[in-house]
mmCIF file of the N, C-alpha and C atoms, coordinates in Angstrom:
data_MODEL
# 
_entry.id   MODEL 
# 
loop_
_atom_site.group_PDB 
_atom_site.id 
_atom_site.type_symbol 
_atom_site.label_atom_id 
_atom_site.label_alt_id 
_atom_site.label_comp_id 
_atom_site.label_asym_id 
_atom_site.label_entity_id 
_atom_site.label_seq_id 
_atom_site.pdbx_PDB_ins_code 
_atom_site.Cartn_x 
_atom_site.Cartn_y 
_atom_site.Cartn_z 
_atom_site.occupancy 
_atom_site.B_iso_or_equiv 
_atom_site.pdbx_formal_charge 
_atom_site.auth_seq_id 
_atom_site.auth_comp_id 
_atom_site.auth_asym_id 
_atom_site.auth_atom_id 
_atom_site.pdbx_PDB_model_num 
ATOM 1   N N  . MET A 1 1  ? -16.365 -10.129 9.137  1.00 0.00 ? 1  MET A N  1 
ATOM 2   C CA . MET A 1 1  ? -16.145 -8.824  8.537  1.00 0.00 ? 1  MET A CA 1 
ATOM 3   C C  . MET A 1 1  ? -14.855 -8.239  9.126  1.00 0.00 ? 1  MET A C  1 
ATOM 4   N N  . ALA A 1 2  ? -13.911 -7.921  8.285  1.00 0.00 ? 2  ALA A N  1 
ATOM 5   C CA . ALA A 1 2  ? -12.627 -7.370  8.728  1.00 0.00 ? 2  ALA A CA 1 
ATOM 6   C C  . ALA A 1 2  ? -12.727 -5.858  8.908  1.00 0.00 ? 2  ALA A C  1 
ATOM 7   N N  . LEU A 1 3  ? -12.106 -5.379  9.975  1.00 0.00 ? 3  LEU A N  1 
ATOM 8   C CA . LEU A 1 3  ? -12.059 -3.931  10.185 1.00 0.00 ? 3  LEU A CA 1 
ATOM 9   C C  . LEU A 1 3  ? -10.939 -3.331  9.353  1.00 0.00 ? 3  LEU A C  1 
ATOM 10  N N  . GLU A 1 4  ? -11.207 -2.192  8.775  1.00 0.00 ? 4  GLU A N  1 
ATOM 11  C CA . GLU A 1 4  ? -10.208 -1.504  7.960  1.00 0.00 ? 4  GLU A CA 1 
ATOM 12  C C  . GLU A 1 4  ? -9.172  -0.856  8.879  1.00 0.00 ? 4  GLU A C  1 
ATOM 13  N N  . GLN A 1 5  ? -7.904  -1.138  8.636  1.00 0.00 ? 5  GLN A N  1 
ATOM 14  C CA . GLN A 1 5  ? -6.820  -0.535  9.403  1.00 0.00 ? 5  GLN A CA 1 
ATOM 15  C C  . GLN A 1 5  ? -6.507  0.836   8.828  1.00 0.00 ? 5  GLN A C  1 
ATOM 16  N N  . THR A 1 6  ? -6.522  1.845   9.668  1.00 0.00 ? 6  THR A N  1 
ATOM 17  C CA . THR A 1 6  ? -6.209  3.198   9.249  1.00 0.00 ? 6  THR A CA 1 
ATOM 18  C C  . THR A 1 6  ? -4.984  3.654   10.013 1.00 0.00 ? 6  THR A C  1 
ATOM 19  N N  . GLU A 1 7  ? -3.993  4.130   9.295  1.00 0.00 ? 7  GLU A N  1 
ATOM 20  C CA . GLU A 1 7  ? -2.772  4.596   9.941  1.00 0.00 ? 7  GLU A CA 1 
ATOM 21  C C  . GLU A 1 7  ? -3.045  5.892   10.696 1.00 0.00 ? 7  GLU A C  1 
ATOM 22  N N  . SER A 1 8  ? -2.455  5.996   11.876 1.00 0.00 ? 8  SER A N  1 
ATOM 23  C CA . SER A 1 8  ? -2.587  7.212   12.666 1.00 0.00 ? 8  SER A CA 1 
ATOM 24  C C  . SER A 1 8  ? -1.397  8.120   12.421 1.00 0.00 ? 8  SER A C  1 
ATOM 25  N N  . TYR A 1 9  ? -1.623  9.418   12.603 1.00 0.00 ? 9  TYR A N  1 
ATOM 26  C CA . TYR A 1 9  ? -0.593  10.423  12.383 1.00 0.00 ? 9  TYR A CA 1 
ATOM 27  C C  . TYR A 1 9  ? -0.488  11.322  13.603 1.00 0.00 ? 9  TYR A C  1 
ATOM 28  N N  . LEU A 1 10 ? 0.679   11.892  13.780 1.00 0.00 ? 10 LEU A N  1 
ATOM 29  C CA . LEU A 1 10 ? 0.903   12.906  14.798 1.00 0.00 ? 10 LEU A CA 1 
ATOM 30  C C  . LEU A 1 10 ? 0.828   14.249  14.085 1.00 0.00 ? 10 LEU A C  1 
ATOM 31  N N  . TYR A 1 11 ? -0.094  15.082  14.522 1.00 0.00 ? 11 TYR A N  1 
ATOM 32  C CA . TYR A 1 11 ? -0.331  16.382  13.890 1.00 0.00 ? 11 TYR A CA 1 
ATOM 33  C C  . TYR A 1 11 ? 0.139   17.505  14.794 1.00 0.00 ? 11 TYR A C  1 
ATOM 34  N N  . LYS A 1 12 ? 0.752   18.512  14.197 1.00 0.00 ? 12 LYS A N  1 
ATOM 35  C CA . LYS A 1 12 ? 1.068   19.753  14.905 1.00 0.00 ? 12 LYS A CA 1 
ATOM 36  C C  . LYS A 1 12 ? 0.276   20.861  14.225 1.00 0.00 ? 12 LYS A C  1 
ATOM 37  N N  . LEU A 1 13 ? -0.578  21.529  15.016 1.00 0.00 ? 13 LEU A N  1 
ATOM 38  C CA . LEU A 1 13 ? -1.407  22.611  14.502 1.00 0.00 ? 13 LEU A CA 1 
ATOM 39  C C  . LEU A 1 13 ? -1.123  23.871  15.305 1.00 0.00 ? 13 LEU A C  1 
ATOM 40  N N  . GLU A 1 14 ? -1.357  25.006  14.686 1.00 0.00 ? 14 GLU A N  1 
ATOM 41  C CA . GLU A 1 14 ? -1.218  26.290  15.370 1.00 0.00 ? 14 GLU A CA 1 
ATOM 42  C C  . GLU A 1 14 ? -2.556  27.004  15.363 1.00 0.00 ? 14 GLU A C  1 
ATOM 43  N N  . ALA A 1 15 ? -2.937  27.486  16.548 1.00 0.00 ? 15 ALA A N  1 
ATOM 44  C CA . ALA A 1 15 ? -4.190  28.223  16.710 1.00 0.00 ? 15 ALA A CA 1 
ATOM 45  C C  . ALA A 1 15 ? -3.867  29.676  17.011 1.00 0.00 ? 15 ALA A C  1 
ATOM 46  N N  . THR A 1 16 ? -4.380  30.562  16.190 1.00 0.00 ? 16 THR A N  1 
ATOM 47  C CA . THR A 1 16 ? -4.251  31.997  16.438 1.00 0.00 ? 16 THR A CA 1 
ATOM 48  C C  . THR A 1 16 ? -5.553  32.469  17.062 1.00 0.00 ? 16 THR A C  1 
ATOM 49  N N  . LEU A 1 17 ? -5.441  33.090  18.234 1.00 0.00 ? 17 LEU A N  1 
ATOM 50  C CA . LEU A 1 17 ? -6.622  33.563  18.941 1.00 0.00 ? 17 LEU A CA 1 
ATOM 51  C C  . LEU A 1 17 ? -6.867  35.035  18.654 1.00 0.00 ? 17 LEU A C  1 
ATOM 52  N N  . GLU A 1 18 ? -8.091  35.451  18.887 1.00 0.00 ? 18 GLU A N  1 
ATOM 53  C CA . GLU A 1 18 ? -8.490  36.829  18.631 1.00 0.00 ? 18 GLU A CA 1 
ATOM 54  C C  . GLU A 1 18 ? -7.638  37.833  19.413 1.00 0.00 ? 18 GLU A C  1 
ATOM 55  N N  . ASP A 1 19 ? -7.174  37.437  20.609 1.00 0.00 ? 19 ASP A N  1 
ATOM 56  C CA . ASP A 1 19 ? -6.366  38.344  21.437 1.00 0.00 ? 19 ASP A CA 1 
ATOM 57  C C  . ASP A 1 19 ? -4.889  38.366  21.029 1.00 0.00 ? 19 ASP A C  1 
ATOM 58  N N  . GLY A 1 20 ? -4.545  37.651  19.941 1.00 0.00 ? 20 GLY A N  1 
ATOM 59  C CA . GLY A 1 20 ? -3.182  37.677  19.425 1.00 0.00 ? 20 GLY A CA 1 
ATOM 60  C C  . GLY A 1 20 ? -2.298  36.530  19.875 1.00 0.00 ? 20 GLY A C  1 
ATOM 61  N N  . ARG A 1 21 ? -2.772  35.723  20.833 1.00 0.00 ? 21 ARG A N  1 
ATOM 62  C CA . ARG A 1 21 ? -1.973  34.588  21.288 1.00 0.00 ? 21 ARG A CA 1 
ATOM 63  C C  . ARG A 1 21 ? -1.884  33.531  20.206 1.00 0.00 ? 21 ARG A C  1 
ATOM 64  N N  . LEU A 1 22 ? -0.740  32.831  20.187 1.00 0.00 ? 22 LEU A N  1 
ATOM 65  C CA . LEU A 1 22 ? -0.521  31.715  19.281 1.00 0.00 ? 22 LEU A CA 1 
ATOM 66  C C  . LEU A 1 22 ? -0.297  30.481  20.133 1.00 0.00 ? 22 LEU A C  1 
ATOM 67  N N  . LEU A 1 23 ? -1.140  29.459  19.941 1.00 0.00 ? 23 LEU A N  1 
ATOM 68  C CA . LEU A 1 23 ? -1.030  28.224  20.695 1.00 0.00 ? 23 LEU A CA 1 
ATOM 69  C C  . LEU A 1 23 ? -0.676  27.091  19.748 1.00 0.00 ? 23 LEU A C  1 
ATOM 70  N N  . THR A 1 24 ? 0.186   26.189  20.192 1.00 0.00 ? 24 THR A N  1 
ATOM 71  C CA . THR A 1 24 ? 0.529   24.993  19.427 1.00 0.00 ? 24 THR A CA 1 
ATOM 72  C C  . THR A 1 24 ? -0.235  23.827  20.027 1.00 0.00 ? 24 THR A C  1 
ATOM 73  N N  . VAL A 1 25 ? -0.883  23.051  19.176 1.00 0.00 ? 25 VAL A N  1 
ATOM 74  C CA . VAL A 1 25 ? -1.666  21.899  19.603 1.00 0.00 ? 25 VAL A CA 1 
ATOM 75  C C  . VAL A 1 25 ? -1.121  20.671  18.883 1.00 0.00 ? 25 VAL A C  1 
ATOM 76  N N  . VAL A 1 26 ? -0.837  19.605  19.638 1.00 0.00 ? 26 VAL A N  1 
ATOM 77  C CA . VAL A 1 26 ? -0.345  18.358  19.055 1.00 0.00 ? 26 VAL A CA 1 
ATOM 78  C C  . VAL A 1 26 ? -1.373  17.275  19.365 1.00 0.00 ? 26 VAL A C  1 
ATOM 79  N N  . VAL A 1 27 ? -1.855  16.578  18.322 1.00 0.00 ? 27 VAL A N  1 
ATOM 80  C CA . VAL A 1 27 ? -2.862  15.535  18.483 1.00 0.00 ? 27 VAL A CA 1 
ATOM 81  C C  . VAL A 1 27 ? -2.511  14.325  17.631 1.00 0.00 ? 27 VAL A C  1 
ATOM 82  N N  . VAL A 1 28 ? -3.084  13.189  17.999 1.00 0.00 ? 28 VAL A N  1 
ATOM 83  C CA . VAL A 1 28 ? -2.992  11.969  17.198 1.00 0.00 ? 28 VAL A CA 1 
ATOM 84  C C  . VAL A 1 28 ? -4.355  11.754  16.563 1.00 0.00 ? 28 VAL A C  1 
ATOM 85  N N  . ALA A 1 29 ? -4.373  11.529  15.255 1.00 0.00 ? 29 ALA A N  1 
ATOM 86  C CA . ALA A 1 29 ? -5.627  11.307  14.533 1.00 0.00 ? 29 ALA A CA 1 
ATOM 87  C C  . ALA A 1 29 ? -5.340  10.488  13.282 1.00 0.00 ? 29 ALA A C  1 
ATOM 88  N N  . ASN A 1 30 ? -6.405  9.934   12.693 1.00 0.00 ? 30 ASN A N  1 
ATOM 89  C CA . ASN A 1 30 ? -6.216  9.152   11.472 1.00 0.00 ? 30 ASN A CA 1 
ATOM 90  C C  . ASN A 1 30 ? -6.683  9.895   10.220 1.00 0.00 ? 30 ASN A C  1 
ATOM 91  N N  . SER A 1 31 ? -7.065  11.181  10.370 1.00 0.00 ? 31 SER A N  1 
ATOM 92  C CA . SER A 1 31 ? -7.402  11.996  9.198  1.00 0.00 ? 31 SER A CA 1 
ATOM 93  C C  . SER A 1 31 ? -7.222  13.469  9.559  1.00 0.00 ? 31 SER A C  1 
ATOM 94  N N  . ASP A 1 32 ? -7.061  14.295  8.549  1.00 0.00 ? 32 ASP A N  1 
ATOM 95  C CA . ASP A 1 32 ? -6.915  15.732  8.777  1.00 0.00 ? 32 ASP A CA 1 
ATOM 96  C C  . ASP A 1 32 ? -8.152  16.302  9.459  1.00 0.00 ? 32 ASP A C  1 
ATOM 97  N N  . GLU A 1 33 ? -9.317  15.863  9.014  1.00 0.00 ? 33 GLU A N  1 
ATOM 98  C CA . GLU A 1 33 ? -10.574 16.362  9.582  1.00 0.00 ? 33 GLU A CA 1 
ATOM 99  C C  . GLU A 1 33 ? -10.653 16.063  11.079 1.00 0.00 ? 33 GLU A C  1 
ATOM 100 N N  . ARG A 1 34 ? -10.299 14.834  11.461 1.00 0.00 ? 34 ARG A N  1 
ATOM 101 C CA . ARG A 1 34 ? -10.323 14.469  12.881 1.00 0.00 ? 34 ARG A CA 1 
ATOM 102 C C  . ARG A 1 34 ? -9.271  15.244  13.666 1.00 0.00 ? 34 ARG A C  1 
ATOM 103 N N  . ALA A 1 35 ? -8.140  15.529  13.045 1.00 0.00 ? 35 ALA A N  1 
ATOM 104 C CA . ALA A 1 35 ? -7.090  16.291  13.724 1.00 0.00 ? 35 ALA A CA 1 
ATOM 105 C C  . ALA A 1 35 ? -7.590  17.697  14.063 1.00 0.00 ? 35 ALA A C  1 
ATOM 106 N N  . PHE A 1 36 ? -8.265  18.341  13.129 1.00 0.00 ? 36 PHE A N  1 
ATOM 107 C CA . PHE A 1 36 ? -8.800  19.681  13.384 1.00 0.00 ? 36 PHE A CA 1 
ATOM 108 C C  . PHE A 1 36 ? -9.865  19.642  14.479 1.00 0.00 ? 36 PHE A C  1 
ATOM 109 N N  . ARG A 1 37 ? -10.751 18.640  14.431 1.00 0.00 ? 37 ARG A N  1 
ATOM 110 C CA . ARG A 1 37 ? -11.784 18.506  15.470 1.00 0.00 ? 37 ARG A CA 1 
ATOM 111 C C  . ARG A 1 37 ? -11.153 18.275  16.835 1.00 0.00 ? 37 ARG A C  1 
ATOM 112 N N  . SER A 1 38 ? -10.154 17.400  16.883 1.00 0.00 ? 38 SER A N  1 
ATOM 113 C CA . SER A 1 38 ? -9.475  17.111  18.152 1.00 0.00 ? 38 SER A CA 1 
ATOM 114 C C  . SER A 1 38 ? -8.755  18.342  18.686 1.00 0.00 ? 38 SER A C  1 
ATOM 115 N N  . ALA A 1 39 ? -8.114  19.093  17.795 1.00 0.00 ? 39 ALA A N  1 
ATOM 116 C CA . ALA A 1 39 ? -7.413  20.313  18.218 1.00 0.00 ? 39 ALA A CA 1 
ATOM 117 C C  . ALA A 1 39 ? -8.395  21.310  18.816 1.00 0.00 ? 39 ALA A C  1 
ATOM 118 N N  . GLU A 1 40 ? -9.539  21.497  18.168 1.00 0.00 ? 40 GLU A N  1 
ATOM 119 C CA . GLU A 1 40 ? -10.547 22.421  18.694 1.00 0.00 ? 40 GLU A CA 1 
ATOM 120 C C  . GLU A 1 40 ? -11.060 21.956  20.057 1.00 0.00 ? 40 GLU A C  1 
ATOM 121 N N  . ASN A 1 41 ? -11.303 20.650  20.205 1.00 0.00 ? 41 ASN A N  1 
ATOM 122 C CA . ASN A 1 41 ? -11.771 20.113  21.486 1.00 0.00 ? 41 ASN A CA 1 
ATOM 123 C C  . ASN A 1 41 ? -10.717 20.299  22.581 1.00 0.00 ? 41 ASN A C  1 
ATOM 124 N N  . ASN A 1 42 ? -9.459  20.086  22.253 1.00 0.00 ? 42 ASN A N  1 
ATOM 125 C CA . ASN A 1 42 ? -8.388  20.284  23.227 1.00 0.00 ? 42 ASN A CA 1 
ATOM 126 C C  . ASN A 1 42 ? -8.276  21.742  23.642 1.00 0.00 ? 42 ASN A C  1 
ATOM 127 N N  . LEU A 1 43 ? -8.454  22.651  22.703 1.00 0.00 ? 43 LEU A N  1 
ATOM 128 C CA . LEU A 1 43 ? -8.430  24.077  23.035 1.00 0.00 ? 43 LEU A CA 1 
ATOM 129 C C  . LEU A 1 43 ? -9.564  24.436  23.989 1.00 0.00 ? 43 LEU A C  1 
ATOM 130 N N  . LEU A 1 44 ? -10.733 23.858  23.777 1.00 0.00 ? 44 LEU A N  1 
ATOM 131 C CA . LEU A 1 44 ? -11.868 24.116  24.666 1.00 0.00 ? 44 LEU A CA 1 
ATOM 132 C C  . LEU A 1 44 ? -11.596 23.595  26.075 1.00 0.00 ? 44 LEU A C  1 
ATOM 133 N N  . ARG A 1 45 ? -10.972 22.424  26.180 1.00 0.00 ? 45 ARG A N  1 
ATOM 134 C CA . ARG A 1 45 ? -10.659 21.853  27.491 1.00 0.00 ? 45 ARG A CA 1 
ATOM 135 C C  . ARG A 1 45 ? -9.514  22.589  28.176 1.00 0.00 ? 45 ARG A C  1 
ATOM 136 N N  . HIS A 1 46 ? -8.643  23.215  27.409 1.00 0.00 ? 46 HIS A N  1 
ATOM 137 C CA . HIS A 1 46 ? -7.460  23.896  27.944 1.00 0.00 ? 46 HIS A CA 1 
ATOM 138 C C  . HIS A 1 46 ? -7.792  25.265  28.531 1.00 0.00 ? 46 HIS A C  1 
ATOM 139 N N  . THR A 1 47 ? -8.835  25.884  28.062 1.00 0.00 ? 47 THR A N  1 
ATOM 140 C CA . THR A 1 47 ? -9.154  27.253  28.457 1.00 0.00 ? 47 THR A CA 1 
ATOM 141 C C  . THR A 1 47 ? -10.409 27.292  29.322 1.00 0.00 ? 47 THR A C  1 
ATOM 142 N N  . VAL A 1 48 ? -10.497 28.302  30.177 1.00 0.00 ? 48 VAL A N  1 
ATOM 143 C CA . VAL A 1 48 ? -11.671 28.478  31.032 1.00 0.00 ? 48 VAL A CA 1 
ATOM 144 C C  . VAL A 1 48 ? -12.829 29.045  30.206 1.00 0.00 ? 48 VAL A C  1 
ATOM 145 N N  . VAL A 1 49 ? -12.535 30.079  29.444 1.00 0.00 ? 49 VAL A N  1 
ATOM 146 C CA . VAL A 1 49 ? -13.520 30.700  28.556 1.00 0.00 ? 49 VAL A CA 1 
ATOM 147 C C  . VAL A 1 49 ? -13.227 30.194  27.144 1.00 0.00 ? 49 VAL A C  1 
ATOM 148 N N  . PRO A 1 50 ? -14.240 29.737  26.399 1.00 0.00 ? 50 PRO A N  1 
ATOM 149 C CA . PRO A 1 50 ? -13.983 29.257  25.045 1.00 0.00 ? 50 PRO A CA 1 
ATOM 150 C C  . PRO A 1 50 ? -13.202 30.293  24.226 1.00 0.00 ? 50 PRO A C  1 
ATOM 151 N N  . PRO A 1 51 ? -12.083 29.874  23.629 1.00 0.00 ? 51 PRO A N  1 
ATOM 152 C CA . PRO A 1 51 ? -11.258 30.830  22.886 1.00 0.00 ? 51 PRO A CA 1 
ATOM 153 C C  . PRO A 1 51 ? -11.916 31.246  21.578 1.00 0.00 ? 51 PRO A C  1 
ATOM 154 N N  . LYS A 1 52 ? -11.639 32.473  21.179 1.00 0.00 ? 52 LYS A N  1 
ATOM 155 C CA . LYS A 1 52 ? -12.127 32.965  19.889 1.00 0.00 ? 52 LYS A CA 1 
ATOM 156 C C  . LYS A 1 52 ? -10.994 32.792  18.886 1.00 0.00 ? 52 LYS A C  1 
ATOM 157 N N  . LEU A 1 53 ? -11.115 31.742  18.053 1.00 0.00 ? 53 LEU A N  1 
ATOM 158 C CA . LEU A 1 53 ? -10.089 31.430  17.060 1.00 0.00 ? 53 LEU A CA 1 
ATOM 159 C C  . LEU A 1 53 ? -10.235 32.323  15.843 1.00 0.00 ? 53 LEU A C  1 
ATOM 160 N N  . THR A 1 54 ? -9.117  32.838  15.374 1.00 0.00 ? 54 THR A N  1 
ATOM 161 C CA . THR A 1 54 ? -9.133  33.529  14.087 1.00 0.00 ? 54 THR A CA 1 
ATOM 162 C C  . THR A 1 54 ? -8.566  32.623  13.002 1.00 0.00 ? 54 THR A C  1 
ATOM 163 N N  . GLU A 1 55 ? -7.736  31.654  13.429 1.00 0.00 ? 55 GLU A N  1 
ATOM 164 C CA . GLU A 1 55 ? -7.142  30.741  12.450 1.00 0.00 ? 55 GLU A CA 1 
ATOM 165 C C  . GLU A 1 55 ? -6.673  29.471  13.155 1.00 0.00 ? 55 GLU A C  1 
ATOM 166 N N  . LEU A 1 56 ? -6.853  28.326  12.489 1.00 0.00 ? 56 LEU A N  1 
ATOM 167 C CA . LEU A 1 56 ? -6.322  27.051  12.943 1.00 0.00 ? 56 LEU A CA 1 
ATOM 168 C C  . LEU A 1 56 ? -5.627  26.426  11.744 1.00 0.00 ? 56 LEU A C  1 
ATOM 169 N N  . SER A 1 57 ? -4.306  26.268  11.846 1.00 0.00 ? 57 SER A N  1 
ATOM 170 C CA . SER A 1 57 ? -3.505  25.840  10.701 1.00 0.00 ? 57 SER A CA 1 
ATOM 171 C C  . SER A 1 57 ? -2.779  24.536  10.981 1.00 0.00 ? 57 SER A C  1 
ATOM 172 N N  . LEU A 1 58 ? -2.749  23.661  9.992  1.00 0.00 ? 58 LEU A N  1 
ATOM 173 C CA . LEU A 1 58 ? -1.964  22.437  10.060 1.00 0.00 ? 58 LEU A CA 1 
ATOM 174 C C  . LEU A 1 58 ? -0.525  22.786  9.697  1.00 0.00 ? 58 LEU A C  1 
ATOM 175 N N  . VAL A 1 59 ? 0.406   22.515  10.611 1.00 0.00 ? 59 VAL A N  1 
ATOM 176 C CA . VAL A 1 59 ? 1.805   22.860  10.399 1.00 0.00 ? 59 VAL A CA 1 
ATOM 177 C C  . VAL A 1 59 ? 2.604   21.639  9.943  1.00 0.00 ? 59 VAL A C  1 
ATOM 178 N N  . GLU A 1 60 ? 2.417   20.500  10.628 1.00 0.00 ? 60 GLU A N  1 
ATOM 179 C CA . GLU A 1 60 ? 3.151   19.276  10.283 1.00 0.00 ? 60 GLU A CA 1 
ATOM 180 C C  . GLU A 1 60 ? 2.281   18.058  10.544 1.00 0.00 ? 60 GLU A C  1 
ATOM 181 N N  . LYS A 1 61 ? 2.578   16.987  9.785  1.00 0.00 ? 61 LYS A N  1 
ATOM 182 C CA . LYS A 1 61 ? 1.866   15.716  9.916  1.00 0.00 ? 61 LYS A CA 1 
ATOM 183 C C  . LYS A 1 61 ? 2.890   14.604  9.711  1.00 0.00 ? 61 LYS A C  1 
ATOM 184 N N  . LYS A 1 62 ? 3.012   13.702  10.709 1.00 0.00 ? 62 LYS A N  1 
ATOM 185 C CA . LYS A 1 62 ? 3.986   12.612  10.628 1.00 0.00 ? 62 LYS A CA 1 
ATOM 186 C C  . LYS A 1 62 ? 3.314   11.286  10.962 1.00 0.00 ? 62 LYS A C  1 
ATOM 187 N N  . PRO A 1 63 ? 3.645   10.212  10.229 1.00 0.00 ? 63 PRO A N  1 
ATOM 188 C CA . PRO A 1 63 ? 3.078   8.903   10.560 1.00 0.00 ? 63 PRO A CA 1 
ATOM 189 C C  . PRO A 1 63 ? 3.646   8.397   11.888 1.00 0.00 ? 63 PRO A C  1 
ATOM 190 N N  . LEU A 1 64 ? 2.803   7.711   12.660 1.00 0.00 ? 64 LEU A N  1 
ATOM 191 C CA . LEU A 1 64 ? 3.219   7.221   13.969 1.00 0.00 ? 64 LEU A CA 1 
ATOM 192 C C  . LEU A 1 64 ? 3.960   5.893   13.928 1.00 0.00 ? 64 LEU A C  1 
ATOM 193 N N  . GLY A 1 65 ? 4.123   5.295   12.787 1.00 0.00 ? 65 GLY A N  1 
ATOM 194 C CA . GLY A 1 65 ? 4.711   3.964   12.682 1.00 0.00 ? 65 GLY A CA 1 
ATOM 195 C C  . GLY A 1 65 ? 6.193   3.873   12.997 1.00 0.00 ? 65 GLY A C  1 
ATOM 196 N N  . ARG A 1 66 ? 6.872   4.973   13.231 1.00 0.00 ? 66 ARG A N  1 
ATOM 197 C CA . ARG A 1 66 ? 8.312   4.958   13.485 1.00 0.00 ? 66 ARG A CA 1 
ATOM 198 C C  . ARG A 1 66 ? 8.609   5.348   14.927 1.00 0.00 ? 66 ARG A C  1 
ATOM 199 N N  . GLN A 1 67 ? 9.684   4.794   15.473 1.00 0.00 ? 67 GLN A N  1 
ATOM 200 C CA . GLN A 1 67 ? 10.141  5.169   16.811 1.00 0.00 ? 67 GLN A CA 1 
ATOM 201 C C  . GLN A 1 67 ? 10.677  6.590   16.789 1.00 0.00 ? 67 GLN A C  1 
ATOM 202 N N  . GLY A 1 68 ? 10.453  7.314   17.855 1.00 0.00 ? 68 GLY A N  1 
ATOM 203 C CA . GLY A 1 68 ? 11.040  8.640   18.009 1.00 0.00 ? 68 GLY A CA 1 
ATOM 204 C C  . GLY A 1 68 ? 10.338  9.764   17.281 1.00 0.00 ? 68 GLY A C  1 
ATOM 205 N N  . VAL A 1 69 ? 9.159   9.515   16.723 1.00 0.00 ? 69 VAL A N  1 
ATOM 206 C CA . VAL A 1 69 ? 8.427   10.576  16.029 1.00 0.00 ? 69 VAL A CA 1 
ATOM 207 C C  . VAL A 1 69 ? 7.993   11.616  17.056 1.00 0.00 ? 69 VAL A C  1 
ATOM 208 N N  . GLY A 1 70 ? 8.245   12.880  16.772 1.00 0.00 ? 70 GLY A N  1 
ATOM 209 C CA . GLY A 1 70 ? 7.852   13.929  17.695 1.00 0.00 ? 70 GLY A CA 1 
ATOM 210 C C  . GLY A 1 70 ? 8.060   15.296  17.091 1.00 0.00 ? 70 GLY A C  1 
ATOM 211 N N  . TYR A 1 71 ? 7.822   16.303  17.891 1.00 0.00 ? 71 TYR A N  1 
ATOM 212 C CA . TYR A 1 71 ? 7.962   17.692  17.474 1.00 0.00 ? 71 TYR A CA 1 
ATOM 213 C C  . TYR A 1 71 ? 8.718   18.483  18.529 1.00 0.00 ? 71 TYR A C  1 
ATOM 214 N N  . VAL A 1 72 ? 9.370   19.499  18.092 1.00 0.00 ? 72 VAL A N  1 
ATOM 215 C CA . VAL A 1 72 ? 9.929   20.498  18.997 1.00 0.00 ? 72 VAL A CA 1 
ATOM 216 C C  . VAL A 1 72 ? 9.011   21.709  18.890 1.00 0.00 ? 72 VAL A C  1 
ATOM 217 N N  . VAL A 1 73 ? 8.495   22.151  20.018 1.00 0.00 ? 73 VAL A N  1 
ATOM 218 C CA . VAL A 1 73 ? 7.585   23.299  20.036 1.00 0.00 ? 73 VAL A CA 1 
ATOM 219 C C  . VAL A 1 73 ? 8.308   24.461  20.696 1.00 0.00 ? 73 VAL A C  1 
ATOM 220 N N  . GLU A 1 74 ? 8.549   25.493  19.916 1.00 0.00 ? 74 GLU A N  1 
ATOM 221 C CA . GLU A 1 74 ? 9.220   26.679  20.428 1.00 0.00 ? 74 GLU A CA 1 
ATOM 222 C C  . GLU A 1 74 ? 8.232   27.510  21.252 1.00 0.00 ? 74 GLU A C  1 
ATOM 223 N N  . THR A 1 75 ? 8.649   27.912  22.434 1.00 0.00 ? 75 THR A N  1 
ATOM 224 C CA . THR A 1 75 ? 7.790   28.713  23.287 1.00 0.00 ? 75 THR A CA 1 
ATOM 225 C C  . THR A 1 75 ? 8.490   30.028  23.614 1.00 0.00 ? 75 THR A C  1 
ATOM 226 N N  . SER A 1 76 ? 7.698   31.004  24.003 1.00 0.00 ? 76 SER A N  1 
ATOM 227 C CA . SER A 1 76 ? 8.281   32.302  24.379 1.00 0.00 ? 76 SER A CA 1 
ATOM 228 C C  . SER A 1 76 ? 8.374   32.383  25.889 1.00 0.00 ? 76 SER A C  1 
ATOM 229 N N  . ARG A 1 77 ? 9.280   33.209  26.367 1.00 0.00 ? 77 ARG A N  1 
ATOM 230 C CA . ARG A 1 77 ? 9.425   33.413  27.807 1.00 0.00 ? 77 ARG A CA 1 
ATOM 231 C C  . ARG A 1 77 ? 8.717   34.689  28.194 1.00 0.00 ? 77 ARG A C  1 
ATOM 232 N N  . PHE A 1 78 ? 8.135   34.670  29.388 1.00 0.00 ? 78 PHE A N  1 
ATOM 233 C CA . PHE A 1 78 ? 7.425   35.842  29.874 1.00 0.00 ? 78 PHE A CA 1 
ATOM 234 C C  . PHE A 1 78 ? 8.190   36.466  31.002 1.00 0.00 ? 78 PHE A C  1 
# 
């Protein structure tokens, strides 16, 4: 029985929190659904108190099959 090959993608998602913060999450997944689940799990591991999300949006999706695939994430200074 042959295993089905599924292409993986690099996803960039943005999470808007109830307190107004905007977080960028980058994950590797083979479907949009898995990307959203992975982003939520990463947010839970990143924070001490589970964040209250108001929105989780898919911003970009790129196939991983090419060299140099990546994102530039703009951050603010405090």
